[in-house]
N, C-alpha and C positions, 0 to 999 in steps of 0.2 A: 627820660630820653630812651628811645629804643631804636631798633634797626641795626644796620651794620656800619654806621659811621656817626657823624655828628660834629657839632661845633660847640666850643665852650664860650667863655667870656669874650665879649666884643667880636663874636663871630670867628674867633681863631679855631683852627682844627684842634680837636681834643688833645692830640699828642703834643701840641705846642703851647697849650694853655697851662701856665704854671700852677694856677689854683687847682684845676682839675687833676693835674699830674700829682700834686701833693695829696689831694684827697684819695686818689686811687692807690697811691703808694701806701698810705696808712690803712686803707680798706683791705688791700691784699694782705698786709701784715696782720690785720685783725682776724682775717680768715685763718691764717696759719696759727695765730695765738689761740683761737677757739679750738682748733684741732689739738693743740698742746694741753689745754685745760681739760678737754674731754678725756685724754689719756690719764692725766693726773687724778681725775675723779673716778675713773672706772677701772683702772688697772688692778690686778690682784696681788702682784708681788711688791714687796718693800723696795726692791731694786728699782723698779719703774715708778711706783706710786710715791715713795718717800725720798729715795735718793735721786729721783728725777733724771734717770739715765735714759733719755729718749730725745728725739727731735722731730720736727714737722716742717714741711715746706710746700710751696706751690711752685710748679715749674711750667714753662710755656710748652707749646706743642713740639718744639725742637729739643726739649729737655734742659733748658737753661733755667736756673733758679731765679725766680722773680720776687719771692717773698719767703721769709723764714720766721718760724715761731721762736719763742723764748726757749731755745734748746742748747745743744752742745756744739761749740764751734768746730770741734774735730769731727763731728758728724756731717755738718751742713755742707762742707765743700765736696763731700762724696756723693751727694744726691745726683748731680749731673751724670756721673759715671753709671750709677745704677739705672736711672731712668733712661739714659741714652742707650744702654744695652737693650732695654725692653723695646724702645723705639726701633732700633736697628734690627732686632730679631722678629718682632711681631707687627711692625708698622701697618702693612696693608690688611692684616687680619684682625686688627683691634675692633671691638664692637662694644656698644653700651652694655654696662653690667659686668665687664671684665675687671678682675682685681688680681694683681700679681703678688707673689711672695718670692723672696730670695734672700740668701745670706752668703753665697759662694764668692770668695775673693778672687777666684781664678776664672776669669772670662765673663763674670757677671756683675762686676762693679761693687761687690761686697767688701767689707773691711775687716771682719773676723766673724766666726760662726755665731757667737752669742748675739750679735747685732742683726736682727731680722727686719727686713724692709717689707712694708705693705704699700703697694703702689696702685693707684686707681686712675685710669684715663678718664677725663671729663669730656663729654660729648655735647655738641649742639648741632642739630640737624644732620646727624650721622657723621659729623666731622669732629676729630679730636682737637679740642681747643687748649687743653692744659692737662696737668697731672697733679693729683693730691698725693703726697708721699709722706710716710712716717718710717722711722727706724727706732727700735727699742732694744735695749740690752736685756736679754732674757736670762732668768735665773739659772737656767741649765739647758744645754742642747746635747747632753750626752758626753761621750768622750772619756778620757783617762781619769779625770778627777771631777768631783762635784763642783758645779759652777762653770765648768768648761773653759777655764782661763789658765790652764796649766802652763808653766814656763818650761817644763821638762819634756813636753812632747817634742818629737823630732820630725813629724810629718803631719799634714792636715788630716789624714785618715784617723789619727788618734784623738782628734779634737771634738768630734761630735758629728751630728747629722749635717750633710751639705745639701743645700737647696738651690738648684739652679733657678733661673727666672721661669716660673711656671704659673699657669692660671690657677689661683685658688678658687676664684669664681669665673665661670665662662658664660657670658651673656646673662648674668644674674643668677646662675645655678651653681651652688656650692659643690666643689669636688671634695666630698667628705673623706675620701681615701687619703688625701694629703694630710689632713688633720689627724687621721688615725695613725699614719706612719710617724708623724711627729710625736704623738702621744706615746707611742710604743718605744721611742728612742730617747726619751728624756726622763730624768729622775723625779721631777715634780710636774706631771702633765697638767694638773689642775691649774697651777699658776701660769704655766706657759700658754695654755689655751685661753685662759682668762685675759692675759696681756695681749694676745693676738686679737681677741674680740674688742679690746679697748682700741687697738690700732685700727680695726675695721670701722668702728664707730667714728673714729677721727677722720678717716678719709671720706666717709659718707658726709660728714659735716663740711669738710673741705669742698666737696662737690656742690653741696647746697649753697654755701656761701659764695663760691665762684660764679655759679649760675645766676645768683641774684645780681651780681655785678654785670653779667652779660645782658640781663634784662634791662639794666639801666643804661649801659654804654654801647650795647651792640657787640656782636662777636668781633667784627673787624675793628671797631673803635677800641675795644679793650685790648686786642692784640697790639694795636698801634701804640697804645699807652704803655703797655708792658715793654715794648721795644724802646720807647722813649725813656723809660726808667732805667733800662739796661745801659742805654747810651749815656744817660746822665751820670750814672755811677762810674762808667768808664772815663768820661770827661773829667769828672771831679777827682778821680784817683790819679789820672795822668797829670792834671794840673798840680796836685799835691806832690807827686813824685818829682816833677820837674823842678820843684823848689828845693829838693835835697841836693847836696853836693855830689857830683858825679865821682865815681871811683869804684874800686873793687875792695870789698870788705870781707875779711875771712874770720871764721870762728870755728872752734872745735868744741863739741860737747861729748860727754862720756856716759855710757851706761856701765854700771859696775861689773856686770857679767850677764851671761844669758842663762845661768843656772845649770847648764849642761857642761860647757867647757870653761876652764879658768881663763881669767884675763878680761880686760875691759873691751867694750864695743865702742868703736869710734864713729861719731857723727860729724862730718866735716862739711862746711858750706862755704861757697864763695858767692857773695851777694854783689852783683854788678848793677850799679845805678847809672843809666845812660839816658840822658834826656828825660823822657816821660815814661820809661819802662824800667822794670826790675827783673833781673834774671837771677834765679837761685839755682846754682849748680852744686850737686851733692857728691861730685867726684872726690875720691879720697875717703869716702865712708867705707866702713868694714863690709866685706862680702857677707852674704846671707849666712846666718848662724844656724846651728843645729837646734838650739832652744826655741821656744815658741814666742819670740819677741819680734819676729820679722814683720815689717809694716808693708802691707800691700800698697801699690802705687796710688790708688785713690785716696787712701788715708794719709799718705805722705804729702800729696798735693793739698789736701785739706789743712794739714798742719802748717804748710807754707803760707797758704792764703790767710789762715787765722793769725799767724804771727805778723804778717805784713799789715793786716787790717788794724792791728794794735797801734801802729804809728800813723795811721791815716786819720783824716778829719772824721769825727764821729757823725757828722751830718751826711756823709756819703751813704746812699741807700744800700742796705744789706742785701745785695743780689749778686748774681754771677757777673754783672757788668764790670765790677772792679777786677775780677779774675783776668780779664782780657789784657790788663796792663802788666801781668806777672807771668813769667815763663819759668817752668820747673823742669830741671834736667836731673834725672836720677839714674845712675848706672844700673844696668840689668844685673840680675843675680846678686844684688846687694841687700843689706838689711833694710833698706828703704824702697826696694823694688824687687822682691824675691821671685825666683822661678818656682813653679809648681814642682813638688808638693810641699814646699817649706811650711813649717808650722808658724801660726800667727795669732794664736789665741790670746796672748798677752801683749799684743802689738801696741797697746796704748802707751806703754812706757817709751817706746821709740818715737811715737808721735810727739810726746811731750818734749823729748830731747831734740827733735827736729825744730820745734818751736823755740826752744832755748838757744839753739845754735843760730837760728835766723835772727832772733831778737838781739843776741849778743853781737852779731855782725852789724845790725842796724844801729846799735848803740854807738858805734864808731862814727856813723854818719849823722845821726840826730840824737845826741846823748840826752837831751832834755825830754825826750819822748819815751824812753825805755827804762823800766824799773830794773833793779838788781834781781838776781836769781832767787827763786823760792824753793819750796819743798819738792818741786819736781813733778807735780801732778799727784793725783790721789793714789794712796796705797790701797790695794785690793787685798782683803782678807777673806778667804773662803773656807768654810768648814762644812763637811758633809758626813753624816752618819744616819742612824735610824733613831726615831723617837721612841717613846715608851710603848707605843702601839706597834712598833716594828716597821713603821713606814719611814721612807727616806725623807730627810729634810736637807735643805741647802741654805746655809747662812752666809750672806755676802755683805761685807761692809766696805764702803768706798770712803775712805777717811782722807780728808784734805783740809787745807786752810791755813798755810803759813807762807805768806807772800813776801817778796822782797820789797825794799823801799825804793822810792823814786825821788827825783828832784822836787823838794817841797813837801813831801809827805812820808810818814812812816808806813812800813809794810802793813797792810790790813790783815788782821787775824780772823780766822774763821771764814775767809773768802777763798773760793777754790782757784786753782790754776786757771788762767784765762782760756786755756783750751777746753775747759769743761765748765758746766754750771751745776755740777753735782752738789747735792746737799748731804751733810753728814746724817746718817740714820739716827732719828731720835732714840734716845736710850729707852724711853717708855715703850716704843714700838718693838725695839729689839728684845727687851726683856719679856714682853708679853707674847712674843711670837716664837722665840728661839730659846734654847737652854743656856742662857748667859745671864750673869749678874754683874753689873758694872761697879767697880770700886772707884774709878776716877775718870773724869773727862774734863780736861782743862788745859791751862797754859803751863809750860815748864819754865820756872824762874831761871834767869841768867843764861837763857839760850839764844836770845835774839842777836842777829848779826849787827855789830856796832857800826855806826856811821853818823854823819851829820843828821841824816834821817835813818833811823834804825829799821831793821827788818822785823817782821812779825815773830813773836816767840814760837817755839815748837809747840804743837798740840800733842796731847797724849790721850790714848784710849786704853783702859786697863780693866779687864773683866775676868771673872771666874767662869770656867767652862763647866757646865753641869750635865752635859749630854754623855752619851756612850762614847767609848774610845773611837777615835777617828783620825783624820789627817787635816792639818791646817795648811793651806796654800797661801803664801804671801807674795805679792808683787809690789816691791818698793824699790828704792834707789837712793842715791846720794849718801852712801856710807863711806865708800872709798873716795868719792869725788864730791865734796860738799858744795853747797850753793856758792856761787861767786858774787863778790861785791863789785860795785862800779864806782868810778871817780874817787877812788881811795877808800871806799867803804869796806868793812871787814866781811869775811865769809860767814855763811850760816853754819849752824852746828849740824853734825852728821845725824842721820836717822839711826834708829836702833829698835830691834825686836828681841824680846826675851820671853822665856816661859819658865815659870816657877813650878816645879813638880816636887811636892812634899818638902819644900824648903830648899831644894837645889835649883839654882837659877842658871839657865843655859842661854847663850846667845844663839839666835836662830839665823839662818841664811837671809841675806837681803832679798833674795828671790828663791822660790821653790817650795816644795812640800816638806813637811816634817810631822812627826806624830803629835797628837794632842790627846791627853787622857782625862778621864773624868776627874774633876777637882783641880785641874791645872789652872794656873793664873797666867793669862796672856797679856802682854804689855807691848804696845807699839808707840814709839815717839817719832813723829815726823821730823824730817830735817827742818831747820828753821829758816826764816827769810834772811837774806844777806842785806848789808847796809849800803847806803849811797852817800858818798862824800866823806870827808875826813871826820872821824869821830871827835877830834879835838875842837871842831867847829860847831858841835851841837850846843844848842841853847842850854845852859845849866839848869834853868827852870824846867825844861822838858826832861832832863835827866832826873831831877828831883821828883817830878810827877811820876816817872816810871818807878822810882824807888818806893814812893808812897803807895802806888798801885800794885806793888809786888812783882812787877815785870822784871826788875833787876834788884840786886842787893846793893847796899852801900859800898861793899867791897868791890863789886863789879863796876859801880859808878866811878870809883877811883882808878881801877885797873884799865878800863876801856876808854873812859872819857876824860880822865884827869879832873873829875869833879869831886870835891871833898864835901861830905855830908857831916855836919856837926852832930854832937850828941843830942842836941835839941831837935834834930830832924830838919835842919835848914841848910842851904848852901853856904859853906864857909868861903866867901868870895876871895879874900886874900890868899888863903891856902890853895884855892882852885887856880887862881891866876899864876901862882908860883909853880904849881904842879904842871900846868899846861905849858908855861914858858920853858920849863926844863926839858920838855919833850919836843919842842918845836925846833 
């Protein structure tokens, strides 16, 4: 079918034909997924290629997200801000062959400097129909520390190169000067430019895939179908929200500190469910801080959208349509909506805590849909020094995977926080690329938060550092404020970072840089997943299975669950019944 309109089954307009709508929904998603696969297969850095820290999307001519690739939830809600700013600034002057680049959080919709957006308007007959957009976390963009994710920066000028929304390609012609400026300001230009080329290949593929759909459904027909998909997502979300009990639900989450000033950082939310709408008000949250954990407003909104999406029906289309049912209010000059020039290089930890606060509030309304707290998002470990040839290297590890339990299931181990889809860097890749040798990567026994359904055990990464003397920057959390359980479940275990230097083991800060010397042994244990439900209600056979699998010891089975394991390695049912009865 071609042209600018058309009809579907039984002569119904395309945007009203359910079969056509479903086909187009998945077709648009496939375009975005193809973009994601291209980045995975062509990126240069382990951060993008192996840890999968990037996202892709297709947006309509107004900058509304109509399809998203298999990316990171905390990225995807920010696409409308970045693309919307391009539309607002350049709208009448856009031309075929334009490609834009940006990362600036202040005025351009960026979310922190390492996340660089590549955005391409898609044209048909000289009119903009859509945008193909990608964002990727680059290994380095300059700044105070290698990796550009310092928590000790106090203004954005210390964090690296800022890119306002500018044309990288104008009418199909490359502006080489922009790439030259980027290369001159980053520590590993080969990897940064290589990842940018992967993003450029992805938006080109997005353009091709989208225009294939235009040829099939017509420009006007496809636009109508996209609007119908947005409206469908909105209707489905509102219908779901209307089934929740009305009320105001409050929750506070804490970040241990900002690594510059002492004391915790408060994230407070009031989630108001009224009819078919949700309002999330972050009044009461800490003012913006001096350390680099401030979350730009687009990132905060993305965190709220992602947290709310977790409790909604999975069949709702993943588009900006459901955003319409959610209002976000964030006080100015706060850690969730900072004023220029607040530092925000490590803002990811704040986004994770916003999600935790929102889900904690929603758990009061729909307790069966919300899991207990987990590790709190990935821990970032960055090491920068020079290699044997005197050239700089930047090693970044994004370590994650200790989730909380939910009603009816144990916390999944090795699965990232729902705000991200990062993968743990394969040890083989790390050891073959960087001066590290791993001693341990596994589960920590007796660490899982107890519950009728237990949390995931803590994961540990332990390696010898073989490079030249340098600095290790850690961005973790949940040491002073461990993961919280739900419905009577126990908390998770706290996180811990240590360095063994010549046999002397020192605890390192939960966030911030510290020295790492040749031969040091670095160890980080994630916080573990918290439990859901009363531990004394856990099936004794499930406890025995955990003992046999090494998740917990027999002593922990007795201590946390009142389950007595016999010398023969079976459940002693009478002793268990007596032990549990004494505690009830």
